[in-house]
Backbone as XML, in Angstrom:
<?xml version="1.0"?>
<chain id="A" units="angstrom">
  <residue number="1" name="MET">
    <atom name="N" x="16.367" y="92.819" z="82.623"/>
    <atom name="CA" x="15.539" y="90.990" z="82.548"/>
    <atom name="C" x="16.680" y="89.912" z="82.929"/>
  </residue>
  <residue number="2" name="ASN">
    <atom name="N" x="16.133" y="88.848" z="84.226"/>
    <atom name="CA" x="16.495" y="88.493" z="84.692"/>
    <atom name="C" x="16.208" y="86.596" z="83.625"/>
  </residue>
  <residue number="3" name="ASN">
    <atom name="N" x="16.854" y="85.371" z="83.971"/>
    <atom name="CA" x="16.268" y="84.805" z="83.531"/>
    <atom name="C" x="15.278" y="84.259" z="83.755"/>
  </residue>
  <residue number="4" name="LYS">
    <atom name="N" x="14.188" y="84.729" z="85.221"/>
    <atom name="CA" x="13.244" y="83.966" z="84.997"/>
    <atom name="C" x="12.156" y="84.983" z="83.863"/>
  </residue>
  <residue number="5" name="ASP">
    <atom name="N" x="12.007" y="86.248" z="84.325"/>
    <atom name="CA" x="11.723" y="87.075" z="82.837"/>
    <atom name="C" x="11.426" y="86.000" z="81.756"/>
  </residue>
  <residue number="6" name="PHE">
    <atom name="N" x="12.882" y="86.397" z="81.342"/>
    <atom name="CA" x="13.037" y="86.238" z="80.121"/>
    <atom name="C" x="12.757" y="84.453" z="79.432"/>
  </residue>
  <residue number="7" name="ILE">
    <atom name="N" x="12.290" y="83.880" z="80.189"/>
    <atom name="CA" x="11.711" y="82.784" z="79.819"/>
    <atom name="C" x="10.654" y="82.362" z="79.878"/>
  </residue>
  <residue number="8" name="THR">
    <atom name="N" x="9.667" y="83.450" z="80.775"/>
    <atom name="CA" x="8.033" y="83.601" z="81.322"/>
    <atom name="C" x="7.742" y="84.097" z="79.578"/>
  </residue>
  <residue number="9" name="THR">
    <atom name="N" x="8.861" y="85.349" z="79.215"/>
    <atom name="CA" x="8.289" y="85.895" z="78.240"/>
    <atom name="C" x="8.110" y="85.067" z="76.783"/>
  </residue>
  <residue number="10" name="LEU">
    <atom name="N" x="9.799" y="84.081" z="77.135"/>
    <atom name="CA" x="9.329" y="84.059" z="75.902"/>
    <atom name="C" x="8.433" y="82.429" z="76.447"/>
  </residue>
  <residue number="11" name="ALA">
    <atom name="N" x="8.097" y="81.503" z="76.815"/>
    <atom name="CA" x="7.240" y="80.675" z="76.489"/>
    <atom name="C" x="5.990" y="81.272" z="76.703"/>
  </residue>
  <residue number="12" name="SER">
    <atom name="N" x="5.364" y="82.442" z="76.429"/>
    <atom name="CA" x="4.179" y="83.190" z="76.961"/>
    <atom name="C" x="4.476" y="83.374" z="75.177"/>
  </residue>
  <residue number="13" name="ARG">
    <atom name="N" x="5.552" y="83.561" z="74.439"/>
    <atom name="CA" x="5.091" y="84.265" z="73.166"/>
    <atom name="C" x="5.284" y="82.693" z="72.149"/>
  </residue>
  <residue number="14" name="THR">
    <atom name="N" x="6.284" y="81.645" z="72.577"/>
    <atom name="CA" x="5.763" y="80.451" z="71.856"/>
    <atom name="C" x="4.630" y="79.050" z="72.269"/>
  </residue>
  <residue number="15" name="GLY">
    <atom name="N" x="4.018" y="79.824" z="73.465"/>
    <atom name="CA" x="3.051" y="79.028" z="74.161"/>
    <atom name="C" x="2.872" y="77.375" z="74.234"/>
  </residue>
  <residue number="16" name="ARG">
    <atom name="N" x="5.234" y="77.493" z="74.901"/>
    <atom name="CA" x="4.953" y="76.355" z="75.071"/>
    <atom name="C" x="4.942" y="76.878" z="76.717"/>
  </residue>
  <residue number="17" name="SER">
    <atom name="N" x="4.999" y="75.662" z="77.720"/>
    <atom name="CA" x="5.208" y="75.766" z="79.362"/>
    <atom name="C" x="6.684" y="76.069" z="79.661"/>
  </residue>
  <residue number="18" name="VAL">
    <atom name="N" x="6.666" y="76.659" z="80.941"/>
    <atom name="CA" x="7.893" y="77.381" z="81.727"/>
    <atom name="C" x="8.733" y="76.639" z="81.199"/>
  </residue>
  <residue number="19" name="GLU">
    <atom name="N" x="8.293" y="74.951" z="81.986"/>
    <atom name="CA" x="9.049" y="74.099" z="82.408"/>
    <atom name="C" x="10.112" y="73.594" z="80.944"/>
  </residue>
  <residue number="20" name="GLU">
    <atom name="N" x="9.111" y="73.872" z="79.827"/>
    <atom name="CA" x="9.595" y="73.071" z="78.557"/>
    <atom name="C" x="10.814" y="74.543" z="77.804"/>
  </residue>
  <residue number="21" name="THR">
    <atom name="N" x="10.061" y="75.356" z="78.139"/>
    <atom name="CA" x="10.970" y="76.560" z="77.893"/>
    <atom name="C" x="12.520" y="76.669" z="78.313"/>
  </residue>
  <residue number="22" name="GLN">
    <atom name="N" x="12.608" y="75.843" z="79.596"/>
    <atom name="CA" x="13.648" y="76.722" z="80.139"/>
    <atom name="C" x="15.207" y="75.494" z="79.716"/>
  </residue>
  <residue number="23" name="ARG">
    <atom name="N" x="14.018" y="73.737" z="79.424"/>
    <atom name="CA" x="14.507" y="72.580" z="78.687"/>
    <atom name="C" x="15.111" y="73.172" z="77.875"/>
  </residue>
  <residue number="24" name="MET">
    <atom name="N" x="14.714" y="74.132" z="76.947"/>
    <atom name="CA" x="15.042" y="74.036" z="75.451"/>
    <atom name="C" x="16.246" y="75.294" z="76.258"/>
  </residue>
  <residue number="25" name="VAL">
    <atom name="N" x="15.837" y="75.923" z="76.510"/>
    <atom name="CA" x="17.117" y="77.313" z="76.573"/>
    <atom name="C" x="18.108" y="76.472" z="76.990"/>
  </residue>
  <residue number="26" name="ASP">
    <atom name="N" x="18.531" y="75.882" z="78.236"/>
    <atom name="CA" x="19.278" y="75.017" z="78.512"/>
    <atom name="C" x="20.234" y="74.260" z="77.525"/>
  </residue>
  <residue number="27" name="THR">
    <atom name="N" x="19.090" y="73.190" z="76.623"/>
    <atom name="CA" x="19.744" y="72.620" z="75.600"/>
    <atom name="C" x="20.680" y="73.886" z="74.749"/>
  </residue>
  <residue number="28" name="VAL">
    <atom name="N" x="19.638" y="74.781" z="74.082"/>
    <atom name="CA" x="20.969" y="75.455" z="73.309"/>
    <atom name="C" x="22.674" y="76.078" z="74.047"/>
  </residue>
  <residue number="29" name="ILE">
    <atom name="N" x="22.419" y="76.458" z="75.130"/>
    <atom name="CA" x="23.152" y="77.042" z="75.968"/>
    <atom name="C" x="24.308" y="76.404" z="76.049"/>
  </residue>
  <residue number="30" name="GLU">
    <atom name="N" x="23.623" y="74.951" z="76.626"/>
    <atom name="CA" x="24.742" y="73.847" z="76.615"/>
    <atom name="C" x="25.878" y="73.397" z="75.192"/>
  </residue>
  <residue number="31" name="THR">
    <atom name="N" x="24.927" y="73.285" z="74.413"/>
    <atom name="CA" x="25.257" y="73.313" z="72.691"/>
    <atom name="C" x="26.266" y="74.217" z="72.227"/>
  </residue>
  <residue number="32" name="MET">
    <atom name="N" x="26.517" y="75.495" z="72.998"/>
    <atom name="CA" x="26.663" y="76.210" z="72.083"/>
    <atom name="C" x="28.362" y="76.330" z="73.338"/>
  </residue>
  <residue number="33" name="GLY">
    <atom name="N" x="27.974" y="75.995" z="74.176"/>
    <atom name="CA" x="29.264" y="75.603" z="75.442"/>
    <atom name="C" x="30.382" y="75.104" z="74.784"/>
  </residue>
  <residue number="34" name="ASP">
    <atom name="N" x="29.354" y="73.959" z="73.917"/>
    <atom name="CA" x="30.214" y="72.792" z="73.434"/>
    <atom name="C" x="30.956" y="73.084" z="72.467"/>
  </residue>
  <residue number="35" name="HIS">
    <atom name="N" x="30.565" y="73.671" z="71.758"/>
    <atom name="CA" x="31.190" y="74.335" z="70.801"/>
    <atom name="C" x="32.534" y="75.400" z="71.005"/>
  </residue>
  <residue number="36" name="PHE">
    <atom name="N" x="31.693" y="76.284" z="71.778"/>
    <atom name="CA" x="33.105" y="77.485" z="72.319"/>
    <atom name="C" x="34.163" y="76.165" z="72.824"/>
  </residue>
  <residue number="37" name="GLN">
    <atom name="N" x="34.380" y="74.889" z="73.473"/>
    <atom name="CA" x="35.381" y="74.510" z="74.025"/>
    <atom name="C" x="36.017" y="73.851" z="72.964"/>
  </residue>
  <residue number="38" name="GLU">
    <atom name="N" x="35.090" y="73.988" z="71.923"/>
    <atom name="CA" x="36.403" y="72.853" z="70.164"/>
    <atom name="C" x="36.580" y="74.358" z="69.475"/>
  </residue>
  <residue number="39" name="ASP">
    <atom name="N" x="36.517" y="75.272" z="70.584"/>
    <atom name="CA" x="37.391" y="76.669" z="69.568"/>
    <atom name="C" x="36.171" y="76.882" z="68.158"/>
  </residue>
  <residue number="40" name="ASP">
    <atom name="N" x="35.044" y="76.544" z="68.178"/>
    <atom name="CA" x="33.754" y="76.782" z="66.946"/>
    <atom name="C" x="33.230" y="78.547" z="67.093"/>
  </residue>
  <residue number="41" name="THR">
    <atom name="N" x="33.285" y="78.229" z="65.981"/>
    <atom name="CA" x="32.515" y="80.009" z="65.732"/>
    <atom name="C" x="30.927" y="79.572" z="66.041"/>
  </residue>
  <residue number="42" name="VAL">
    <atom name="N" x="30.557" y="80.483" z="66.461"/>
    <atom name="CA" x="28.333" y="80.407" z="66.620"/>
    <atom name="C" x="28.145" y="81.621" z="65.978"/>
  </residue>
  <residue number="43" name="LEU">
    <atom name="N" x="27.575" y="80.464" z="64.992"/>
    <atom name="CA" x="26.582" y="82.284" z="63.832"/>
    <atom name="C" x="25.108" y="81.899" z="64.841"/>
  </residue>
  <residue number="44" name="VAL">
    <atom name="N" x="24.527" y="83.148" z="65.353"/>
    <atom name="CA" x="22.866" y="83.044" z="65.412"/>
    <atom name="C" x="22.254" y="83.990" z="64.333"/>
  </residue>
  <residue number="45" name="PRO">
    <atom name="N" x="21.783" y="82.790" z="63.606"/>
    <atom name="CA" x="20.761" y="84.416" z="62.193"/>
    <atom name="C" x="20.617" y="85.712" z="62.953"/>
  </residue>
  <residue number="46" name="ASN">
    <atom name="N" x="20.324" y="86.367" z="62.183"/>
    <atom name="CA" x="19.949" y="87.865" z="62.618"/>
    <atom name="C" x="20.123" y="88.528" z="63.939"/>
  </residue>
  <residue number="47" name="PHE">
    <atom name="N" x="21.011" y="87.789" z="64.317"/>
    <atom name="CA" x="21.491" y="88.731" z="66.022"/>
    <atom name="C" x="23.116" y="88.376" z="66.247"/>
  </residue>
  <residue number="48" name="GLY">
    <atom name="N" x="23.686" y="87.799" z="65.808"/>
    <atom name="CA" x="25.588" y="87.585" z="65.574"/>
    <atom name="C" x="26.134" y="86.232" z="66.095"/>
  </residue>
  <residue number="49" name="THR">
    <atom name="N" x="27.593" y="86.438" z="66.023"/>
    <atom name="CA" x="28.487" y="85.577" z="65.579"/>
    <atom name="C" x="29.053" y="85.462" z="67.474"/>
  </residue>
  <residue number="50" name="PHE">
    <atom name="N" x="29.266" y="84.337" z="67.867"/>
    <atom name="CA" x="30.080" y="84.075" z="69.058"/>
    <atom name="C" x="31.238" y="83.263" z="68.809"/>
  </residue>
  <residue number="51" name="GLU">
    <atom name="N" x="32.836" y="83.329" z="68.925"/>
    <atom name="CA" x="33.647" y="83.277" z="68.596"/>
    <atom name="C" x="34.542" y="83.426" z="69.840"/>
  </residue>
  <residue number="52" name="VAL">
    <atom name="N" x="35.199" y="82.306" z="70.389"/>
    <atom name="CA" x="36.415" y="82.229" z="71.007"/>
    <atom name="C" x="37.625" y="82.860" z="70.123"/>
  </residue>
  <residue number="53" name="LYS">
    <atom name="N" x="38.289" y="84.103" z="71.051"/>
    <atom name="CA" x="39.429" y="84.698" z="70.272"/>
    <atom name="C" x="40.601" y="84.104" z="71.401"/>
  </residue>
  <residue number="54" name="LYS">
    <atom name="N" x="41.857" y="84.484" z="71.001"/>
    <atom name="CA" x="42.879" y="83.823" z="71.505"/>
    <atom name="C" x="43.712" y="85.273" z="72.026"/>
  </residue>
  <residue number="55" name="LYS">
    <atom name="N" x="44.079" y="85.491" z="73.376"/>
    <atom name="CA" x="44.668" y="87.113" z="73.301"/>
    <atom name="C" x="45.927" y="86.436" z="73.553"/>
  </residue>
  <residue number="56" name="LEU">
    <atom name="N" x="47.333" y="87.447" z="73.174"/>
    <atom name="CA" x="48.329" y="87.223" z="73.300"/>
    <atom name="C" x="48.932" y="87.339" z="74.153"/>
  </residue>
  <residue number="57" name="GLU">
    <atom name="N" x="49.948" y="86.586" z="74.269"/>
    <atom name="CA" x="50.406" y="87.600" z="76.219"/>
    <atom name="C" x="51.612" y="88.598" z="75.976"/>
  </residue>
  <residue number="58" name="ARG">
    <atom name="N" x="51.290" y="89.217" z="76.993"/>
    <atom name="CA" x="51.699" y="90.938" z="77.236"/>
    <atom name="C" x="51.897" y="91.321" z="77.952"/>
  </residue>
  <residue number="59" name="VAL">
    <atom name="N" x="52.673" y="92.478" z="78.825"/>
    <atom name="CA" x="53.111" y="93.057" z="79.272"/>
    <atom name="C" x="52.673" y="93.627" z="79.876"/>
  </residue>
  <residue number="60" name="MET">
    <atom name="N" x="52.085" y="94.582" z="81.259"/>
    <atom name="CA" x="51.283" y="95.325" z="81.817"/>
    <atom name="C" x="52.241" y="95.422" z="83.422"/>
  </residue>
  <residue number="61" name="VAL">
    <atom name="N" x="51.903" y="96.774" z="83.532"/>
    <atom name="CA" x="52.620" y="97.722" z="83.828"/>
    <atom name="C" x="51.316" y="98.250" z="85.293"/>
  </residue>
  <residue number="62" name="ASN">
    <atom name="N" x="51.745" y="98.045" z="86.204"/>
    <atom name="CA" x="51.223" y="98.438" z="87.719"/>
    <atom name="C" x="51.217" y="100.204" z="87.623"/>
  </residue>
  <residue number="63" name="PRO">
    <atom name="N" x="50.195" y="100.876" z="87.193"/>
    <atom name="CA" x="50.453" y="102.153" z="87.644"/>
    <atom name="C" x="50.733" y="102.631" z="88.605"/>
  </residue>
  <residue number="64" name="SER">
    <atom name="N" x="50.341" y="102.115" z="89.658"/>
    <atom name="CA" x="50.904" y="102.640" z="91.357"/>
    <atom name="C" x="52.165" y="102.279" z="91.375"/>
  </residue>
  <residue number="65" name="THR">
    <atom name="N" x="52.737" y="101.075" z="91.115"/>
    <atom name="CA" x="54.275" y="100.724" z="91.538"/>
    <atom name="C" x="55.230" y="101.230" z="90.492"/>
  </residue>
  <residue number="66" name="GLY">
    <atom name="N" x="54.463" y="100.654" z="88.877"/>
    <atom name="CA" x="55.420" y="100.879" z="88.244"/>
    <atom name="C" x="55.722" y="99.220" z="88.053"/>
  </residue>
  <residue number="67" name="GLN">
    <atom name="N" x="55.337" y="98.406" z="88.362"/>
    <atom name="CA" x="55.849" y="96.928" z="88.364"/>
    <atom name="C" x="55.612" y="96.281" z="86.678"/>
  </residue>
  <residue number="68" name="ARG">
    <atom name="N" x="56.573" y="95.521" z="86.236"/>
    <atom name="CA" x="55.648" y="95.030" z="84.898"/>
    <atom name="C" x="55.377" y="93.376" z="85.709"/>
  </residue>
  <residue number="69" name="MET">
    <atom name="N" x="54.573" y="93.538" z="84.557"/>
    <atom name="CA" x="53.978" y="92.101" z="84.760"/>
    <atom name="C" x="53.545" y="91.314" z="83.291"/>
  </residue>
  <residue number="70" name="LEU">
    <atom name="N" x="53.909" y="90.253" z="83.915"/>
    <atom name="CA" x="53.709" y="89.439" z="82.196"/>
    <atom name="C" x="51.990" y="88.680" z="81.882"/>
  </residue>
  <residue number="71" name="VAL">
    <atom name="N" x="51.588" y="89.025" z="81.695"/>
    <atom name="CA" x="49.776" y="88.746" z="81.601"/>
    <atom name="C" x="50.317" y="86.887" z="80.755"/>
  </residue>
  <residue number="72" name="PRO">
    <atom name="N" x="49.611" y="86.195" z="81.520"/>
    <atom name="CA" x="49.856" y="84.938" z="80.160"/>
    <atom name="C" x="48.825" y="85.476" z="78.793"/>
  </residue>
  <residue number="73" name="PRO">
    <atom name="N" x="48.871" y="84.646" z="78.212"/>
    <atom name="CA" x="47.983" y="84.029" z="77.125"/>
    <atom name="C" x="46.598" y="83.777" z="77.652"/>
  </residue>
  <residue number="74" name="LYS">
    <atom name="N" x="45.311" y="84.224" z="77.289"/>
    <atom name="CA" x="44.263" y="83.447" z="77.119"/>
    <atom name="C" x="43.204" y="83.077" z="76.555"/>
  </residue>
  <residue number="75" name="LEU">
    <atom name="N" x="42.161" y="82.185" z="76.333"/>
    <atom name="CA" x="40.730" y="82.498" z="75.834"/>
    <atom name="C" x="40.031" y="83.291" z="76.219"/>
  </residue>
  <residue number="76" name="VAL">
    <atom name="N" x="39.280" y="84.172" z="75.544"/>
    <atom name="CA" x="37.989" y="84.733" z="75.621"/>
    <atom name="C" x="36.928" y="84.807" z="74.523"/>
  </residue>
  <residue number="77" name="LEU">
    <atom name="N" x="35.653" y="84.614" z="75.281"/>
    <atom name="CA" x="34.702" y="84.988" z="74.198"/>
    <atom name="C" x="34.720" y="86.165" z="73.600"/>
  </residue>
  <residue number="78" name="ASN">
    <atom name="N" x="34.048" y="85.933" z="72.800"/>
    <atom name="CA" x="33.433" y="87.178" z="71.813"/>
    <atom name="C" x="32.163" y="87.438" z="71.416"/>
  </residue>
  <residue number="79" name="PHE">
    <atom name="N" x="31.651" y="88.656" z="71.130"/>
    <atom name="CA" x="30.460" y="88.170" z="70.592"/>
    <atom name="C" x="30.624" y="89.837" z="69.758"/>
  </residue>
  <residue number="80" name="LYS">
    <atom name="N" x="29.966" y="89.605" z="67.878"/>
    <atom name="CA" x="30.144" y="90.862" z="67.336"/>
    <atom name="C" x="28.354" y="90.791" z="66.798"/>
  </residue>
  <residue number="81" name="PRO">
    <atom name="N" x="27.892" y="91.729" z="67.009"/>
    <atom name="CA" x="26.469" y="91.736" z="66.508"/>
    <atom name="C" x="26.101" y="91.918" z="65.114"/>
  </residue>
  <residue number="82" name="ASN">
    <atom name="N" x="24.944" y="91.084" z="65.140"/>
    <atom name="CA" x="24.548" y="91.803" z="63.464"/>
    <atom name="C" x="24.131" y="93.119" z="63.155"/>
  </residue>
  <residue number="83" name="VAL">
    <atom name="N" x="24.714" y="93.512" z="62.152"/>
    <atom name="CA" x="24.940" y="95.278" z="61.709"/>
    <atom name="C" x="22.808" y="95.295" z="62.161"/>
  </residue>
  <residue number="84" name="GLY">
    <atom name="N" x="22.172" y="95.025" z="61.497"/>
    <atom name="CA" x="20.651" y="95.541" z="62.257"/>
    <atom name="C" x="20.718" y="95.900" z="63.659"/>
  </residue>
  <residue number="85" name="TRP">
    <atom name="N" x="21.207" y="94.762" z="64.213"/>
    <atom name="CA" x="20.864" y="95.339" z="66.370"/>
    <atom name="C" x="21.694" y="95.981" z="66.486"/>
  </residue>
  <residue number="86" name="LYS">
    <atom name="N" x="23.136" y="96.282" z="66.256"/>
    <atom name="CA" x="23.811" y="97.710" z="66.152"/>
    <atom name="C" x="23.295" y="98.858" z="65.693"/>
  </residue>
  <residue number="87" name="GLU">
    <atom name="N" x="22.390" y="99.248" z="64.630"/>
    <atom name="CA" x="22.147" y="100.172" z="64.670"/>
    <atom name="C" x="20.800" y="100.282" z="65.064"/>
  </residue>
  <residue number="88" name="ARG">
    <atom name="N" x="20.092" y="99.475" z="65.488"/>
    <atom name="CA" x="18.836" y="99.294" z="66.662"/>
    <atom name="C" x="19.348" y="100.468" z="67.936"/>
  </residue>
  <residue number="89" name="VAL">
    <atom name="N" x="20.142" y="99.607" z="68.061"/>
    <atom name="CA" x="20.583" y="99.547" z="69.518"/>
    <atom name="C" x="21.168" y="101.346" z="69.750"/>
  </residue>
  <residue number="90" name="LYS">
    <atom name="N" x="22.131" y="101.546" z="68.357"/>
    <atom name="CA" x="22.606" y="103.415" z="68.281"/>
    <atom name="C" x="21.804" y="104.080" z="68.565"/>
  </residue>
  <residue number="91" name="ASN">
    <atom name="N" x="20.643" y="103.497" z="67.964"/>
    <atom name="CA" x="19.284" y="104.459" z="67.673"/>
    <atom name="C" x="18.325" y="104.287" z="68.452"/>
  </residue>
  <residue number="92" name="GLY">
    <atom name="N" x="18.680" y="103.905" z="69.720"/>
    <atom name="CA" x="17.988" y="103.968" z="70.758"/>
    <atom name="C" x="16.653" y="102.739" z="70.531"/>
  </residue>
  <residue number="93" name="GLY">
    <atom name="N" x="16.845" y="101.627" z="70.058"/>
    <atom name="CA" x="16.014" y="101.197" z="70.090"/>
    <atom name="C" x="15.082" y="101.128" z="68.794"/>
  </residue>
  <residue number="94" name="THR">
    <atom name="N" x="14.933" y="102.076" z="67.969"/>
    <atom name="CA" x="14.142" y="103.248" z="67.195"/>
    <atom name="C" x="14.986" y="101.884" z="65.796"/>
  </residue>
  <residue number="95" name="GLU">
    <atom name="N" x="13.914" y="101.226" z="64.773"/>
    <atom name="CA" x="14.794" y="100.707" z="63.449"/>
    <atom name="C" x="15.282" y="101.981" z="62.351"/>
  </residue>
</chain>
């Protein structure tokens, strides 16, 4: 599903216009992004949790050359789905 399909489906389910729905989705994503910049965790009820995690500095070995390289620490965005969604996906979409 691409963005256009998602917005169209969401608009028809909510009874709003496509433009209004696109603005609402953009606002939600922008607000979540603002919180990620502050290292806040974003909990979406009945869906899951988004959080920024810090990956530590580590040594990596290039398998073809054997050369060791230092990988600097970095921040990554992590998503942990709600237990109900995990089960639905594991069971092929059935509850």
